[in-house]
N, C-alpha and C positions, 0 to 999 in steps of 0.2 A: 387528704393531707392534713395530718395533727398539726395543731399550733403551737409545738414544739419543733416540727420539723421547717416550718413556716419562720418560724424565728432563727433556727441555724442559719439557712439560706439569707435570709437576707444580714446576718451577720457577715457570714462569707463573701456577700456583696459588698461590703464595706472593708473588708479586709484586702481585698482579692489587689487593689491598685499597688499596694507596699509589697506586695509579694513579686519574689524576681523569676523572672520567667522567660532570661535570655542566657548568653555565654558569661554574662557578665558576674561574679559571685557579692553577695550581701556584703560581706567584708568589704569587698573595692568599694562599692558604692558610698558607704557609710566613711571610710577613711579618707576617700577622696573627697569630701565635703569639707575635709580640716587639713589633711596634709596630703596635696595631689602631686606632687613631684615624686614623695615617698610610695602612695598607692601604684602611681603608675610602675613605678623601679621593680616592686615588691611583685606587682603581675605581670611585668614581662619575667621575671625572674621562673616565675609558678609557669610561663607559660600559657596565661591567661587572655594573653592578646594575642595568639595563633589566628584565632578564627577571623581577624578584623585584616588580615593581611598587610600590616602597618610597616612595609617597605621605603628603602630612599630615604633623601633629607630632612621631609618634608615634617614626618611626624617625628623625629627625632629632635629639630628646631623647635616644633610645638610643643612637645614634651621638656625643652628647657625652658624654654620663654616664656611662652605661656599656656601652662599645661592645664589649667582650667579650660581651656578653647577643645582642648584635644580629647580632655574627661566627654565633653559633651558631644563633641563627635563620636566618640565611642559610644556613649547611651544612647545616643540618638539611631546610630548604626543599628544597635541591638533589640533598642525597644520601642524606638520611635517617641513619638511624643507623649512620653508617661509621666508619671507622677515623681519620677525620680530626674528624668527630665527637667522638669519645671524647678524642682528645689533644689539642682546643682544651677540653672539660670540665676534662680534669685540671689541663690551664694554667692553667685560671679559678680553678679551686680552693685550688690552689699559691699564686699570687697573694695571691689574698682572703684566705686562711688564714693567710699569713704565713711561708712557708717560712722566709724568712730575717729573720723578724722581728726577732732582735732588734736592739737598738739599742745601739750603740756609744756610751758617752760621753765627751768631748770632755775631756781634759784644759785646764784654764786655768793661770794662772802661779799662783793662789792654790792652788792645789791640793798643788802640791809641798813 
């Protein structure tokens, strides 16, 4: 095995975790980080959620009330504990924890 082949195999080893190997498309995983409701709706329209058998009221309520949890469930059912699951979990904690939780108080004319 030459050194070039060894370098290529090492490169594939590092890029492999970000590749999608399940039923969820890459566009869904990226868009769901920023706008999960719209990503879920678009995936539903395309028929990408059919393999997950999301029937009944529970997935509908999760998709409306807490879509990030439904996205995590979909990723876990599709890929297990993968890099994408961890990325979405960190984003969920950051959004719910309020990383930018400071409120800027607007000044009114009376405050001057």
